[in-house]
Backbone as CSV, one residue per row, in Angstrom:
resi,resn,N_x,N_y,N_z,CA_x,CA_y,CA_z,C_x,C_y,C_z
1,MET,188.262,238.070,181.625,188.035,237.077,182.685,186.741,236.381,182.583
2,GLU,185.686,236.803,182.132,184.464,236.084,182.067,184.783,235.047,180.848
3,ARG,185.401,235.315,179.717,185.802,234.464,178.907,186.525,233.225,179.251
4,GLY,187.383,233.452,180.399,188.382,232.496,180.844,187.348,231.709,181.749
5,PHE,186.467,232.121,182.501,185.545,231.524,183.350,184.701,230.264,182.516
6,ARG,184.196,230.900,181.351,183.551,229.981,180.601,184.244,229.015,179.983
7,ARG,185.380,229.061,179.609,186.452,228.104,179.186,186.631,226.838,180.216
8,HIS,186.902,227.162,181.447,187.029,226.299,182.636,185.733,225.511,182.863
9,ILE,184.535,226.043,182.642,183.225,225.323,183.023,183.132,224.055,182.069
10,GLY,182.936,222.947,182.335,182.503,221.774,181.714,181.382,221.973,180.859
11,PRO,181.198,220.851,179.936,179.830,220.970,179.019,178.734,220.529,179.902
12,GLU,179.034,219.658,180.970,177.907,219.138,181.677,177.364,220.173,182.676
13,HIS,178.165,221.352,182.916,177.589,222.568,183.774,177.063,223.606,183.054
14,ARG,177.141,223.540,181.793,176.332,224.683,180.781,174.921,224.594,180.632
15,PRO,174.434,225.755,180.764,172.907,225.621,180.653,172.395,225.366,179.358
16,THR,171.307,224.816,179.194,170.763,224.502,177.925,169.437,225.116,177.851
17,ARG,169.121,225.464,176.496,167.781,226.194,176.175,166.633,225.241,176.354
18,PRO,165.551,225.845,176.612,164.365,225.070,176.841,164.004,224.229,175.461
19,GLY,164.198,225.021,174.483,163.915,224.392,173.067,164.736,223.758,172.278
20,GLY,165.969,223.524,172.738,167.220,222.960,172.295,167.066,221.561,171.740
21,ALA,168.201,221.073,171.467,168.135,219.637,170.906,168.041,218.640,172.146
22,GLY,168.467,219.008,173.339,168.102,218.038,174.492,166.814,217.736,174.722
23,ALA,165.811,218.845,174.743,164.434,218.819,174.909,163.753,217.951,173.731
24,GLY,164.182,218.113,172.572,163.617,217.342,171.502,164.045,215.830,171.618
25,ARG,165.159,215.467,171.866,165.643,214.107,171.941,165.101,213.431,173.143
26,SER,164.766,214.414,174.439,164.169,213.524,175.479,162.633,213.294,175.290
27,GLY,161.979,214.098,174.264,160.627,214.127,174.050,160.341,212.826,173.134
28,PHE,161.379,212.607,172.189,161.424,211.634,171.188,161.589,210.261,172.083
29,ARG,162.347,210.467,173.050,162.736,209.070,173.864,161.513,208.746,174.631
30,ARG,160.766,209.633,175.216,159.555,209.383,176.022,158.638,208.694,175.086
31,ARG,158.367,209.505,173.805,157.478,208.830,172.940,157.538,207.349,172.560
32,ARG,159.024,207.265,172.264,159.478,205.835,171.796,159.162,204.695,172.790
33,CYS,159.665,205.222,174.182,159.347,204.271,175.263,157.840,203.978,175.525
34,GLY,157.041,205.038,175.440,155.486,204.829,175.588,155.035,203.945,174.540
35,SER,155.307,203.918,173.266,155.003,203.161,172.336,155.345,201.714,172.539
36,ALA,156.633,201.707,172.941,157.221,200.393,173.255,156.571,199.597,174.506
37,CYS,156.359,200.399,175.351,155.503,199.977,176.686,154.190,199.505,176.181
38,GLY,153.473,200.244,175.412,152.175,199.883,174.902,152.109,198.530,174.200
39,VAL,153.309,198.453,173.425,153.318,197.156,172.531,153.496,195.923,173.392
40,ILE,154.520,196.034,174.441,154.745,195.269,175.342,153.670,194.846,176.190
41,LEU,152.926,195.719,176.746,151.751,195.464,177.546,150.420,194.701,176.807
42,ALA,150.416,195.218,175.441,149.362,194.341,174.484,149.890,192.997,174.542
43,ALA,151.205,192.753,174.121,151.691,191.318,173.915,151.622,190.647,175.152
44,GLY,152.044,191.204,176.304,151.840,190.490,177.535,150.361,190.168,177.898
45,ALA,149.594,190.953,177.504,148.183,190.676,177.779,147.675,189.440,177.155
46,GLY,148.226,189.380,175.673,147.881,188.259,174.832,148.075,187.052,175.209
47,TRP,149.616,187.133,175.577,150.081,185.694,176.195,149.456,185.366,177.377
48,VAL,149.176,186.121,178.268,148.524,185.889,179.507,147.038,185.137,179.276
49,CYS,146.409,185.795,178.413,145.054,185.113,177.958,145.288,184.042,177.282
50,ILE,146.413,183.617,176.498,146.488,182.243,175.902,146.753,181.295,176.875
51,LEU,147.739,181.727,177.955,148.212,180.735,178.821,147.091,180.452,179.827
52,LEU,146.307,181.488,180.169,145.137,181.078,181.089,144.030,180.244,180.206
53,GLY,143.808,180.582,178.821,142.700,179.901,178.122,143.152,178.345,177.958
54,MET,144.338,178.007,178.197,144.795,176.700,178.087,144.338,175.693,179.124
55,ARG,143.892,176.289,180.092,143.361,175.477,181.219,141.693,175.384,181.176
56,PHE,141.227,175.996,180.185,139.691,175.914,180.203,139.505,174.996,178.947
57,SER,137.999,174.842,178.906,137.498,174.089,177.694,137.725,174.901,176.518
58,PRO,137.453,174.367,175.373,137.593,174.927,174.073,136.483,176.207,173.808
59,VAL,135.417,175.883,174.475,134.549,177.027,174.569,134.891,178.303,175.063
60,ALA,135.551,177.954,176.298,136.051,179.030,177.212,137.288,179.761,176.431
61,ARG,138.090,178.956,175.841,139.169,179.471,175.109,138.798,180.548,173.935
62,ILE,137.780,179.839,173.272,137.249,180.798,172.155,136.686,182.126,172.670
63,HIS,135.810,182.004,173.804,135.204,183.191,174.310,136.496,184.078,174.820
64,LEU,137.657,183.547,175.316,138.674,184.269,175.849,139.457,185.069,174.775
65,MET,139.500,184.319,173.682,140.114,184.963,172.378,139.466,186.095,171.828
66,ILE,138.005,185.841,171.728,137.025,186.919,171.275,137.155,188.037,172.066
67,THR,137.100,187.997,173.586,137.172,189.091,174.494,138.526,189.917,174.254
68,PHE,139.683,189.046,173.947,140.932,189.829,173.752,140.884,190.602,172.647
69,VAL,140.494,189.924,171.493,140.168,190.707,170.265,139.414,192.161,170.519
70,LEU,138.327,191.868,171.103,137.525,193.132,171.352,138.134,194.092,172.128
71,VAL,138.776,193.748,173.209,139.441,194.630,174.186,140.466,195.586,173.398
72,MET,141.293,194.800,172.698,142.432,195.383,171.819,141.875,196.362,170.663
73,CYS,140.857,196.088,170.089,140.060,196.767,168.986,139.500,198.051,169.876
74,GLY,138.757,197.676,170.985,138.345,199.040,171.696,139.379,199.875,172.315
75,VAL,140.426,199.477,172.469,141.593,200.287,173.099,142.131,200.999,171.662
76,ALA,142.479,200.422,170.859,142.997,201.130,169.574,141.951,202.156,169.109
77,GLY,140.782,201.844,168.977,139.718,202.648,168.471,139.450,203.959,169.296
78,GLY,139.518,203.563,170.774,139.446,204.730,171.585,140.524,205.560,171.600
79,ALA,141.568,204.980,171.478,142.879,206.009,171.693,142.937,206.658,170.311
80,CYS,142.556,206.102,169.126,142.674,207.113,167.862,141.475,208.137,168.055
81,PHE,140.432,207.863,168.452,139.329,208.941,168.429,139.647,209.886,169.528
82,GLY,140.017,209.353,170.652,140.372,210.460,171.628,141.487,211.344,171.360
83,TRP,142.607,210.768,170.662,143.769,211.516,170.411,143.341,212.691,169.226
84,LEU,142.343,212.334,168.272,141.831,213.174,167.272,140.896,214.108,167.759
85,LEU,140.381,213.854,168.931,139.304,214.866,169.462,140.073,215.780,170.543
86,GLY,140.785,215.252,171.296,141.243,216.167,172.325,142.864,215.795,172.792
87,GLY,143.602,215.225,172.197,145.001,215.021,172.537,145.476,213.829,173.329
88,ARG,146.525,213.734,173.693,147.237,212.564,174.229,146.152,212.249,175.579
89,VAL,145.840,213.063,176.526,145.438,212.650,177.699,143.731,212.208,177.429
90,THR,143.291,212.688,176.439,141.719,212.143,175.983,141.986,210.969,175.250
91,GLY,142.996,210.801,174.467,143.112,209.546,173.773,143.376,208.400,174.893
92,VAL,144.384,208.667,175.864,144.620,207.487,177.023,143.030,207.122,177.556
93,LEU,142.596,208.264,178.245,141.084,208.136,178.814,140.142,207.258,177.919
94,ALA,140.149,207.643,176.618,139.051,207.009,175.700,139.463,205.543,175.495
95,ALA,140.883,205.275,175.392,141.332,203.880,174.991,141.078,203.031,176.441
96,VAL,141.361,203.541,177.577,140.890,202.883,178.791,139.434,202.567,178.950
97,ALA,138.649,203.616,178.872,137.245,203.326,178.778,136.649,202.465,177.753
98,ALA,137.089,202.476,176.479,136.788,201.469,175.730,137.304,200.313,175.849
99,GLY,138.369,199.979,176.344,138.854,198.561,176.814,138.152,198.030,177.907
100,LEU,137.939,198.890,178.949,137.071,198.202,180.022,135.606,198.143,179.606
101,GLY,135.005,198.864,178.850,133.456,198.435,178.156,133.439,197.336,177.454
102,ALA,134.517,196.999,176.655,134.324,195.770,175.961,134.753,194.613,176.825
103,ALA,135.641,194.806,177.840,136.018,193.702,178.725,134.934,193.215,179.532
104,ILE,134.174,194.347,180.161,132.978,194.150,181.009,131.842,193.616,180.077
105,GLY,131.478,194.187,178.765,130.474,193.542,178.224,130.620,192.174,177.653
106,SER,131.950,191.588,177.393,132.307,190.326,177.158,132.012,189.283,178.495
107,PHE,132.599,189.994,179.565,132.334,189.165,180.788,130.835,189.094,181.050
108,LEU,129.903,190.000,180.887,128.509,189.902,181.191,127.825,188.856,180.439
109,SER,128.297,188.906,178.887,127.806,188.085,178.142,128.273,186.521,177.853
110,ARG,129.249,186.351,178.790,129.924,184.984,178.673,129.052,183.571,178.571
111,ARG,127.855,183.687,179.557,126.904,182.575,179.381,126.236,182.459,178.033
112,HIS,125.819,183.702,177.618,125.302,183.411,176.142,126.123,182.803,175.120
113,VAL,127.197,183.492,175.098,128.154,183.144,174.097,128.495,181.518,174.444
114,ALA,128.664,181.050,175.678,129.093,179.810,175.659,127.945,178.816,175.253
115,ALA,126.723,179.274,175.655,125.690,178.353,175.141,125.365,178.439,173.562
116,PHE,125.888,179.433,173.108,125.882,179.507,171.620,126.706,178.701,170.992
117,LEU,128.074,178.717,171.620,129.121,177.921,170.922,129.160,176.344,171.580
118,ARG,128.527,176.152,172.568,128.404,174.645,173.109,127.527,173.782,172.169
119,PRO,128.232,172.651,171.592,127.318,171.837,170.807,126.265,171.125,171.582
120,ASP,125.181,171.107,170.897,123.999,170.251,171.475,124.304,168.816,171.539
121,PRO,124.337,168.120,172.862,124.617,166.583,172.824,123.399,165.777,172.393
122,ALA,122.235,166.321,172.345,121.269,165.550,171.775,121.443,165.268,170.354
123,CYS,122.100,166.252,169.526,122.294,165.960,168.077,123.515,165.132,167.860
124,ASP,124.538,164.959,168.755,125.491,164.191,168.651,125.249,162.736,168.988
125,ARG,124.370,162.528,169.738,123.990,161.206,170.215,123.496,160.205,169.142
126,ASP,123.721,159.000,169.119,123.588,158.050,168.460,122.099,157.420,168.963
127,PRO,120.902,157.433,168.305,119.825,156.837,169.089,119.930,155.406,169.264
128,VAL,120.844,154.757,168.543,120.949,153.257,168.734,121.907,153.057,169.764
129,SER,122.854,153.635,169.786,124.022,153.361,170.809,123.805,154.160,172.262
130,ALA,122.694,155.051,172.180,122.361,155.720,173.650,122.014,154.573,174.514
131,PRO,122.282,155.009,175.878,121.896,153.831,176.925,120.453,153.925,177.120
132,GLY,119.964,152.888,177.180,118.252,152.930,177.430,117.441,152.923,176.177
133,ALA,118.189,153.275,174.990,117.453,153.162,173.934,116.906,151.909,173.263
134,ASP,115.781,151.833,172.815,115.246,150.700,172.267,115.825,150.379,170.837
135,PRO,116.125,149.067,170.599,116.879,148.757,169.510,115.867,148.920,168.160
136,LEU,116.291,149.313,167.003,115.512,149.433,165.909,115.004,147.974,165.569
137,PRO,113.724,148.138,165.033,112.798,147.006,164.659,113.534,146.417,163.330
138,PRO,113.463,145.010,162.852,113.885,144.595,161.841,113.298,145.147,160.660
139,SER,114.094,145.319,159.585,113.402,145.957,158.477,112.507,144.967,157.777
140,VAL,111.317,145.458,157.551,110.016,144.790,156.872,109.847,145.200,155.481
141,PRO,109.866,144.132,154.509,109.928,144.551,153.156,108.570,145.165,152.894
142,VAL,108.668,146.163,152.135,107.384,147.018,151.883,106.950,146.446,150.404
143,PRO,105.449,146.200,150.259,105.221,145.859,148.945,105.393,146.933,147.990
144,VAL,105.752,146.848,146.907,105.676,147.723,145.590,104.172,147.870,145.208
145,PRO,103.744,149.223,145.203,102.360,149.550,144.698,102.360,149.207,143.238
146,VAL,101.454,148.464,142.915,101.005,148.197,141.341,100.161,149.271,140.796
147,PRO,100.686,149.921,139.663,99.893,150.774,139.138,98.505,150.481,138.576
148,VAL,97.380,151.184,138.738,95.982,150.737,138.590,95.883,151.474,137.304
149,PRO,95.361,150.832,136.467,94.921,151.529,135.005,93.773,152.535,135.343
150,VAL,94.062,153.866,134.610,93.049,154.900,134.952,92.347,154.969,133.652
151,SER,91.155,155.067,133.662,90.204,155.247,132.442,90.075,156.825,132.245
152,VAL,90.420,157.214,131.101,90.188,158.654,130.612,88.935,158.796,130.101
153,PRO,88.258,159.721,130.913,86.840,160.040,130.388,86.639,160.657,129.113
154,ALA,85.486,160.460,128.517,85.297,161.000,127.065,85.419,162.330,127.097
155,VAL,85.261,163.084,128.250,85.164,164.643,128.186,86.666,165.052,128.013
156,ALA,87.680,164.386,128.444,88.924,164.797,128.395,89.529,164.444,127.097
157,VAL,89.021,163.388,126.405,89.435,163.061,125.156,88.923,164.011,124.221
158,GLY,87.490,164.464,124.385,87.128,165.135,123.331,87.679,166.659,123.411
159,GLY,88.036,167.261,124.710,88.881,168.495,124.863,90.147,168.403,124.285
160,TYR,90.882,167.170,124.333,92.248,167.109,123.796,92.292,167.327,122.300
161,ALA,91.075,166.486,121.683,90.964,166.448,120.101,90.571,168.041,119.657
162,GLU,89.750,168.630,120.498,89.545,170.243,120.257,90.820,171.038,120.105
163,GLY,91.513,170.844,121.251,92.860,171.501,121.418,93.774,171.325,120.154
164,ILE,93.824,170.029,119.670,94.759,169.655,118.613,94.009,170.348,117.278
165,ALA,92.744,170.276,117.087,92.201,170.588,115.840,92.244,172.386,115.883
166,ASP,92.263,172.950,116.904,92.674,174.417,117.017,93.943,174.463,116.621
167,ALA,94.902,173.883,117.102,96.267,174.245,116.737,96.607,173.719,115.402
168,VAL,95.867,173.109,114.648,95.937,172.687,113.152,95.549,173.811,112.303
169,LEU,94.393,174.547,112.948,93.680,175.552,112.107,94.653,176.743,112.242
170,VAL,95.157,176.983,113.437,96.110,178.116,113.490,97.391,178.089,112.802
171,SER,97.826,176.742,112.719,99.135,176.611,111.921,98.989,176.693,110.333
172,VAL,97.844,176.242,110.017,97.681,176.265,108.476,97.249,177.729,108.102
173,ALA,96.555,178.372,109.021,96.371,179.692,108.604,97.550,180.724,108.544
174,THR,98.557,180.365,109.585,99.729,181.062,109.524,100.365,180.809,108.283
175,TYR,100.455,179.264,107.908,101.268,179.069,106.749,100.578,179.865,105.475
176,GLN,99.243,179.913,105.483,98.684,180.583,104.329,99.012,181.968,104.173
177,ALA,99.195,182.672,105.328,99.544,184.119,105.463,100.977,184.349,105.017
178,ALA,101.788,183.291,105.180,103.092,183.451,104.767,103.362,183.061,103.252
179,ALA,102.369,182.116,102.692,102.450,181.855,101.195,101.977,182.908,100.453
180,PHE,100.981,183.562,100.874,100.275,184.673,100.243,100.294,185.970,100.950
181,PRO,101.392,186.682,100.838,101.562,187.880,101.805,101.022,189.019,101.157
182,LEU,100.502,189.998,101.911,100.026,191.132,101.459,100.963,192.067,100.485
183,THR,102.154,191.794,100.883,103.080,192.481,100.037,104.159,191.636,99.264
184,ALA,104.725,192.179,98.070,105.796,191.093,97.419,106.699,190.469,98.160
185,PHE,107.323,191.427,99.111,108.581,190.896,99.794,108.436,190.859,101.267
186,GLY,107.037,190.640,101.620,106.721,190.744,103.146,107.357,189.565,103.970
187,VAL,107.398,188.443,103.142,107.882,187.335,104.118,109.033,186.638,103.155
188,SER,110.098,186.221,103.986,111.191,185.590,103.473,110.797,183.931,103.174
189,GLU,111.819,183.498,102.370,111.730,182.067,102.181,112.030,181.204,103.473
190,GLU,112.883,181.695,104.070,113.189,180.959,105.490,111.844,181.023,106.203
191,GLU,111.190,182.050,106.406,110.052,182.118,107.346,109.052,181.217,106.637
192,ARG,108.739,181.310,105.408,107.655,180.381,104.935,108.075,178.938,105.076
193,ASP,109.272,178.531,104.827,109.543,177.148,105.016,109.360,176.642,106.441
194,ALA,109.609,177.603,107.467,109.454,177.373,108.800,107.895,177.222,109.239
195,ARG,107.241,178.115,108.684,105.829,177.932,109.043,105.298,176.764,108.346
196,ARG,105.696,176.365,107.221,105.003,175.079,106.410,105.644,173.852,107.262
197,GLY,106.746,173.809,107.950,107.240,172.605,108.697,106.251,172.388,109.783
198,VAL,106.072,173.555,110.334,105.216,173.567,111.701,103.846,173.098,111.345
199,ALA,103.281,173.731,110.217,101.820,173.139,109.989,101.798,171.778,109.540
200,TYR,102.608,171.011,109.043,102.831,169.760,108.620,103.054,168.773,109.895
201,ARG,103.768,169.328,110.803,104.222,168.550,111.966,102.815,168.491,112.838
202,VAL,101.963,169.576,112.915,100.841,169.741,113.690,99.698,168.875,113.120
203,CYS,99.566,168.812,111.966,98.538,168.018,111.209,98.739,166.616,111.029
204,ALA,100.108,166.212,111.242,100.376,164.885,111.410,100.184,164.190,112.717
205,HIS,99.576,164.970,113.729,99.370,164.461,115.029,98.189,163.142,115.102
206,GLU,98.658,162.143,115.757,97.720,161.077,115.743,96.431,161.272,116.501
207,GLY,96.209,162.227,117.425,94.856,162.389,118.203,93.991,163.409,117.181
208,LEU,94.282,163.639,116.087,93.236,164.594,115.444,92.371,163.928,114.713
209,PRO,91.101,164.362,114.740,89.967,163.682,114.245,90.080,163.592,112.701
210,GLN,89.373,162.565,112.246,89.387,162.137,110.718,88.806,163.379,109.871
211,ALA,87.910,163.916,110.318,87.304,165.087,109.238,88.143,166.306,109.350
212,VAL,88.706,166.515,110.506,89.599,167.734,110.535,90.908,167.424,109.798
213,ARG,91.408,166.081,109.758,92.667,165.629,109.321,92.648,165.784,107.419
214,VAL,91.333,165.412,106.971,91.049,165.499,105.514,91.131,167.120,105.278
215,SER,90.308,167.657,105.842,90.211,169.197,105.635,91.570,169.888,105.657
216,ALA,92.472,169.567,106.694,93.720,170.087,106.756,94.673,169.746,105.584
217,ALA,94.642,168.328,105.224,95.361,167.953,104.080,94.833,168.726,102.909
218,ALA,93.844,169.071,102.622,93.205,169.575,101.380,93.780,171.113,101.399
219,ALA,93.736,171.691,102.693,94.120,173.138,102.835,95.706,173.306,102.638
220,LEU,96.386,172.179,103.084,97.720,172.266,102.794,98.185,172.047,101.273
221,GLU,97.334,171.335,100.786,97.669,170.937,99.192,97.383,172.233,98.486
222,ALA,96.190,172.900,98.724,96.009,174.311,98.154,97.017,175.436,98.387
223,VAL,97.540,175.535,99.647,98.349,176.618,99.922,99.713,176.150,99.224
224,ASP,100.234,174.770,99.191,101.462,174.546,98.676,101.465,174.897,97.252
225,GLU,100.473,174.782,96.438,100.425,175.024,94.953,101.037,176.627,94.915
226,GLY,100.314,177.544,95.866,100.893,179.102,95.734,100.302,179.488,94.575
227,VAL,99.277,179.241,93.694,98.996,179.690,92.494,97.692,180.607,92.661
228,ASP,96.600,179.805,93.208,95.365,180.636,93.604,94.963,180.946,95.022
229,PRO,95.065,182.157,95.350,94.828,182.564,96.661,93.351,182.304,96.968
230,GLY,92.482,182.480,95.953,91.001,182.416,96.320,90.861,180.722,96.727
231,ARG,91.442,179.860,96.074,91.355,178.380,96.391,91.911,178.212,97.717
232,ALA,92.999,178.552,97.889,93.552,178.551,99.307,92.725,179.098,100.470
233,HIS,92.216,180.185,100.206,91.306,180.774,101.185,89.995,179.871,101.491
234,ALA,89.458,179.319,100.419,88.298,178.419,100.604,88.685,177.186,101.140
235,ALA,89.911,176.635,101.029,90.256,175.391,101.817,90.510,175.600,103.199
236,VAL,91.081,176.799,103.599,91.120,177.179,105.158,89.713,177.293,105.565
237,ARG,88.914,177.916,105.056,87.704,178.258,105.433,86.821,176.972,105.764
238,ALA,87.012,175.912,104.851,86.404,174.533,104.958,87.259,173.825,106.125
239,LEU,88.343,174.124,106.304,88.965,173.675,107.670,88.518,174.204,108.954
240,SER,88.165,175.431,108.822,87.630,176.051,109.984,86.201,175.554,110.265
241,LEU,85.393,175.371,109.227,84.175,174.819,109.542,84.143,173.409,110.097
242,ALA,85.231,172.616,109.531,85.131,171.281,110.108,85.777,171.255,111.430
243,VAL,86.478,172.284,111.933,86.863,172.306,113.343,85.676,172.801,114.304
244,TYR,84.907,173.539,113.646,83.668,174.171,114.430,82.659,172.983,114.489
245,ASP,82.464,172.259,113.572,81.749,171.116,113.553,81.912,170.065,114.514
246,GLN,83.193,169.784,114.567,83.777,168.948,115.618,83.439,169.570,117.008
247,ARG,83.764,170.760,117.257,83.235,171.178,118.614,81.844,171.085,118.872
248,ALA,80.961,171.467,117.837,79.539,171.429,117.865,79.067,170.156,118.110
249,ALA,79.483,168.962,117.475,79.342,167.603,117.770,79.447,167.108,119.081
250,ARG,80.396,167.508,119.737,80.492,167.239,121.101,79.385,167.812,122.162
């Protein structure tokens, strides 16, 4: 008898378990509807902001778009942190609080943002075309300055000659050290040729005093022979004495 009664009862009158398929489907539907409602509300808020911003100036529109972005970021961030910390209710409360905080902060700072974004009219104004501005005076030809010959004092000339003489002494002494090394294979041929070229270029300078020039030529000749180290040493010593005499004569 009980079996027959169950057969006559339709499926719509049969009891369902609390944790059955019906409860799972209804929960999934609620979550899907909640997500869709959130997306629709966010899109609607964005379109409302855009439509309202069309009636304002470009600065106000920029500030409105910044406010919309800040509010959306605050809502998303608050929802994520709240859901991680306390579940759905905490996520909703955190999202609402973060969105309201971002909106209120942006509303309170609207004047500062507008002043920062608004261009300065004084920079865009043309001083000539501005009303009440004085016209520019006609261009006056400016005379080209004529260079005045400057006389170089004797002290500067003497110091310049002393510097060249010291450079000649250093270059010749370096060339002597490369031509007569302390060891048999201490200096390569490339290095010796390089030091020789430097010594000849420095000794050929036009500002070199005559006495130092003659002593440098004798020293280079003695070093170029490469036969007698004593003669080369004596020639370099004579060059150093000539440089010293040049400095003492001043």
